[in-house]
N, C-alpha and C positions, 0 to 999 in steps of 0.2 A: 449511382451509389458512390458514397464517399468513404475512403479509408484514411484514418488518422493514426500516425505512429510517432513516437519520439525519434529524432534523427538517427539515434544509434541502434534502432530496432533491427535494421537490415544488416548490421555488422555482427550480430550474435552468431556464434558458432559453438556448439557443444565441444568440450575438450575431452569428453569421455573418460578414459582411464587416467588421464592426467589431473582430474579434478580432486582437490583435497577433501571435499565433502560431497561425495556422490549422492545424487538424489535417489539412488537405489538402495541406500542404507538408512535404516532408522524410521522410514515412513511406511505406513500401510499403503499398498498399491492396489487401488480399485480397478476392476476390470469391467468396462462397459458391456452392455448386453450383446451388442453385435460381435465384439471381439470374443466374448465368452462363448457365444454360439459357434464361432469359427474354430476356436480352440477345441471345443467338444467334438467337432466333426473331423478334425485333422487326423489323418492316418499316419501310421508308422511309429517308430520308436520315440521320435521327438514329440509326437502328439500324445503318446502315453505319458511322457515326462511332464508335459504341460498339465494334463488332467490330474496327475498325481500331486502337482504343486499348487492346485487351486482349492480354495475353500468356498463352497457354494452356500448361499444364504440370502438374507435380505440385500446385502451388498457383497458381490463376488469379489474376492481378493486373492492375491498370492499369499501363501503361508511363508512368512519370513523364516530364515535360518540364521540364528544368532544375530538377528537384526538386519540381515541382508536379504535382498530379493534372491530367490533361489536360482535365478538365471544370470546373476551377476558373477562372472567367473573370477579367477584369481588375479587376472590382469585388470579387473574392474571394467570389463567390457560386457556387453549384453549378448548372451547366447542366442536369444530370440532374433536379434538383429543379424547376428552372424549366420544363423541357420536359415531364417525365413525372409530376411530383409526388413527394412524399417517400416514398410507398410503393414507388417504383421503385428506391430506393437499396439497395445491398448491405447485408448484415447488420452488418458492422463500422461502416459509416457511420451506420446507424440507431441502433445501441446506444451508440456512443461519446458521452460519457465514462462510461457506465454499466458496472458490473461486477456479476455475479450469482453467488451460491453457493446451492445447493439441497441439502437433506438432509431425508429423511422428508417431513413435510407443511409444511416451512418453506422459504421463499424469502427471502434477504437481498440487498438491493441497495445499492450504494454508488456514489459518483462519484469519478473519478480526479483527483488534483491536477495532472496534466499539462495540464489545461484551466484557463486563467486565471480563468474565471467560477467554477469550483469553488473555486479558491483564495480568491476574494472571499467565497464563502459560508462556507467553513470558518473563515477567519481574521478575517472582518469583524465578528464579535461577540465580546464578552468572556464572555458567559454560557456555562456548561458545555454541551457537546454532549450531546443526549439522543436516544434511539432511539424511534421510533414503531412500535407494533405494530398491525397491521390484520388483522382477521379477514376472509377473502375467500370465505366459503362460497358465496355467490351467484355470485361471479365464476367459481369453479372447478366449479360444479355440473355444467355440460355436459362439462367435461374429465374429471371423475370418472366420469360415466356412460359416456363414450367409453372411458375406461380400463378400466372393468368389462367392457365389451363386448369389448375387445381381449383382456383376460385370459381371458374365457370361450372365445374363439376359439383362443387359444394353449394352453389347458389340455390336457394330454395330450401336447403336442408337446415341452414342456420337461421335464416330469416332475421327478424329483429333481434333475436338473442345474440346472433353472431356479431351484429353491429355494436351491440352494447359491450361485447367482450373486447373490442378493439381498443388498443392503448391510445390515450390522448397525449400527443407530444407537442401540443401547441406552445408550451412554455420552453421547449428545448432550445430555440434560438437565443432566448434571453439567458438561459442557464449556460449555454456555450460562451456567450459574451462575458458572463460573470466569472466563469472558470478561467477564461483567458486573462481577465483583469486581475483576479486573485493571484495568478501566476506572475503577472507583470509587477504586482506589488512586492512579491517575494524576490523578484529579480532586480529590484531597484537598489543598485550597489552604492548609491550615495549614502545609504543609511546602514547602521549595524543590523545584523540579521534579527536581533531581538525586536527592534522597532518594526522591521518589515513584517514579522509574524503578527505583531499586535495590530498593525494596520489591516492586514488580511482578515483578522478576526472581526474587527469592527465593520469592515466592508461586508463580510459574510452575514453579520447580524443585521445590518441595514437592508441587505438584499432579501434576507429571509423574511423580514417583516412584510415586504411587498409580495412575496410568494404566498404568505399566509392569507393576505387579502385578495390574492389572485388578481392583482392590479398590474396590468402590463405597462400602463403609462407610468406607474410608480417605479417599476423595475427600470424602465428607460431613464427616469429621473435620477435614480441611484447610480446607475452606470455612468450617466453624464457627469454627475458631481464627482464621483471617485476617479473619473478619467482625467480630471483636472490635475495638473502637475503639483499644485500645492494643496491638494485636498487633505484635510485633517480629520481624524476621528472625532466624533462627538460623543460625549458621555462623561459621567462623573468620575469614572475610575481610571482614566488614562493620564490626565495631566499630572496627578500627584504621585502615582505609583513609581514611575521611573526615578523620580527624585527622592523617594522615601526608602530606597534600598538600604540606607544606613540606619534608618530608624528602627530601634529595637523591637517595637510592637509589630511592625510590618515584617521584619525578619522572622519573628516567632510564628506569625501567621503563615508565611511562605513555607517555613520548615514543616509546620503541621500539615500543610497541603501536600508537601513532598511525601511525608510518611503515609498519608492517605492514598496518594497515587501509587506508591510502591505496593501497598497492600492490595490495591485494586488489580494491578497487573499480575501479582503473584497468585491471584485466585483463578486465573485463566486455566483452561485445560492444558496440561503440560504435554507438549509434543516431542520434546527433545531434552536430554540431560544437559546440554550446553546452556539452555535457557535457565534451567534450575541453578546451575553453577553461577552463571552471570548475575542473576537476580540476587542470589545469596551473597555474592561478593559485594554488590551495591549495598545491601542491607548491613552486612558486617562492617564494611569500611566506614559508612556514614554513622553507624552506631558508635564506633570508636572515635570518630572525628567530632561528633556532636554538632549542635546547631551552628556555631561559629566556624567550625572546621568545614562544614558543608559549603558555606559561602566562600571560604578561603580556597577550597579545592576548585570550586566552579570558576572563580576569578582567575586562578593560576592557569587552569586549563584553557579558558577562552583567550586569555592574554597570549598564551603560547601559540594557539591556533592562529590568532590574528598576526602575530609577528611572522609567522610562516606564510601569511597571505592565503590561508586555507579556509576562510569563512565561506567561500563558495561551496564547500562540501555540504553545509547545512542548507544552503540555497537549493542545491540539486536535490537533496533529500526531501525538502518540502515540495518542490515541483513534482517530484516522483509521486508523492502521496496525492497531491491535488489532481494530477492528470489521471492517475489510476482510479480514483474513487469518486470525485466530486460530481461527475456526470450521472452517477446513480440517483441524483436528485430528480432526474426526469421521471423516475419511478416512485421515489419515496418523498419527494418535495422537501428533503431535509438538507438544504444547502449548508446552513450553518453547522449542522451536526457533523458533516463530513469535514468541514474546515476545522472544527474543534477537535475532531479525532486526529487529524493530521498534526495539530499543535501538541496534543497529548503524546503522540508517537515521538515527535521531536524531543519533548521534555524527557521521556524515558530513555531515549537513545543518548541524549546529552549526558544524563546521569551515568549510564553505562560507560560512555566514553571517558568521562573525567575520572571514574574509578579505575579504569584500566590505565589511564595516564598516571595516576597516583601510584598504583601497584607496580608500574614499570619504571618508577623513578623519574617521572617527568618526560617520558618518551611516548609518542603516539604517532605512528606512521600511517601512510596511506593504506597499507595492508591491514592495520588495526581498524581503520575506518570501514573498510570493506567487510572485515570479519564481524564487527559489532552489528553492522546493518544486516548482515546475513543471519546472525543468530536471532535478532529481533524479528526479522521478516519471516523466518522459518517458524517461529512460535505463533506470531499474531496473524499472518496473512494466509496461512494454509489451513485454517480451521474456520468454517462458517460459524461455529459456535463462538469462537473467540472474536470474530469480526462483529457479530451481532451484540456480544457482550460489551465490546468497546463502544459501539454506536449507542447502545442503550444507556451507557454511562453519561452521555450528554444530558439525558433527562433526569437522572437520579443521583448522580454523584456531585458532591459539593465542589470538588476540585475541578470539575469540568464546566462550571459556569464561566461566562465571559470574563467577569471581573477576576475570578480566581485563576483562570488560565493566564490572563495578562500579568497578574501578580507573580506567577511562577516563571513566566518567560523572562521578565525583566530582572 
């Protein structure tokens, strides 16, 4: 068995009551079935308090009090942890901010930027993010043995139907290589971040075409071509767009796509007031600035970021999205879709960044970077509905086409 994690994964430690934006405030807290059953059977005064604080239904949850978990005390510490120990927490509390994807014999874990501590880990160092791979044969030995026993017990019950239900991960090695290559394109510091994102999108398009054909030799050919140091994107929309940023017609089109993108993100299920406020500030500021003001603000912000040698922050942001999501292509075969969604997230976060920069009189600190990423992640990444909405946009939204994403990025 293989475990893959970003290098900073092992450095994460919850700061509990010192957190400025506690994960126990403002979010509905789901209680998994096993923990719910344990709470129902717990004796004593604390057991009574647990049961009085839960709402049973299709999804078991804690009933928030003024937006706070009923077990978050005045010191912003968890009474369940203090009373019963961390092992008594429900699954969502134990796992946050960790996310997991599993396929074949691989488990990949990442940390969510909705946690300010994770933001500090992701953006706190200039060095490129790398992934650590850990062989866990000893750790999984017992589980594998148990799995073989279960398989022997179930053999004959599932028959041919069970075989048909098994996932096919034959393309996983190619998708792994493609994900690693997409990350390496983003980490090519010889180029400005905008061009790196464009190259990643063109590569994702080329690789997706081979996935659609289920052509393994075609996948290898695309990987080989893009692994060349001087590989260049092919397509009608790349060569001209970067040089046309000053052309009025192109700027009008790009601004129209910005308006469309903002409207798209504002239609998401709202999870937090901070997101409502931030998106409203983007809309208000750009409405006042107008088309030309939008491009002026963007140029001023990016120039300031580059003068401070902080372009790496967007590199880390894109690597974060690619590592966390793109291997889902082993299940949905939508490699380009996940790459395009990462680009759309970059665009929206960049808009939020430049508006904050403008409203603060030309100041944008590392703390601002962490905070904007936290607000965005909290809104988009913690709702299955919002994530599906974002991915569906690749198929239906004009601003999410390859050409239009490139147009907005540059």
